[in-house]
C-alpha positions in Angstrom: -70.1 75.2 -116.6 -68.8 75.6 -113.1 -67.6 79.1 -113.9 -71.1 80.2 -115.0 -72.5 78.7 -111.8 -69.8 80.6 -109.8 -70.9 83.8 -111.4 -74.6 83.1 -110.8 -74.0 82.3 -107.1 -71.8 85.4 -106.8 -74.6 87.5 -108.3 -77.2 86.1 -106.0 -75.0 86.7 -102.9 -74.4 90.3 -104.0 -78.1 90.9 -104.7 -79.0 89.5 -101.2 -76.4 91.7 -99.5 -78.0 94.7 -101.2 -81.5 93.6 -100.2 -80.5 93.0 -96.6 -78.9 96.4 -96.3 -81.5 98.2 -98.3 -78.9 99.7 -100.6 -78.4 99.3 -104.3 -75.0 98.0 -105.4 -73.7 100.3 -108.1 -73.3 98.7 -111.5 -76.5 96.6 -111.6 -76.0 92.9 -112.3 -72.3 93.2 -112.9 -71.9 95.1 -109.6 -73.9 92.4 -107.8 -71.6 89.7 -109.3 -68.5 91.6 -108.3 -69.8 92.3 -104.8 -70.7 88.6 -104.3 -67.4 87.3 -105.5 -65.3 89.9 -103.6 -67.6 89.4 -100.6 -67.0 85.6 -100.8 -63.2 86.2 -100.8 -63.4 88.7 -97.9 -65.8 86.5 -95.9 -63.5 83.5 -96.5 -60.5 85.5 -95.2 -62.3 86.7 -92.1 -64.5 83.8 -91.2 -63.0 80.8 -93.0 -65.0 78.2 -94.9 -68.0 77.0 -92.9 -71.6 76.3 -93.7 -73.1 75.0 -97.0 -70.9 75.2 -100.1 -72.3 75.9 -103.6 -70.0 76.2 -106.6 -66.9 76.5 -104.4 -68.4 79.4 -102.4 -69.2 79.0 -98.7 -72.6 80.7 -98.6 -72.6 82.1 -95.0 -69.2 83.7 -95.0 -69.7 84.9 -98.5 -73.0 86.6 -97.5 -71.5 88.2 -94.5 -68.5 89.4 -96.5 -70.7 90.8 -99.2 -72.8 92.7 -96.6 -69.6 94.2 -95.2 -68.4 95.1 -98.7 -71.7 96.7 -99.7 -71.9 98.7 -96.4 -68.3 100.1 -96.7 -68.9 100.8 -100.4 -72.1 102.7 -99.7 -70.3 104.8 -97.0 -67.5 105.7 -99.4 -69.9 106.6 -102.2 -72.0 108.7 -99.8 -68.9 110.6 -98.7 -67.8 111.2 -102.3 -71.2 112.5 -103.3 -71.3 115.1 -100.5 -68.2 116.8 -101.8 
């Protein structure tokens, strides 16, 4: 059950990162889940584990990490599409 909650929290974090930046995460729901989980990992590496914790994910660093990930991913995709 905790794995399903982990996926749900990751999806919500990825979705929020896309909303904050005003950019869609490629891949729809699966892309949001991946962006949220990878963003949580990235945010944990950069900022550590602080703030509220839900399903083993520190929410604030995860959201910041997901925003960074979505921003970098959108820049890369934009550069690839121009070629």
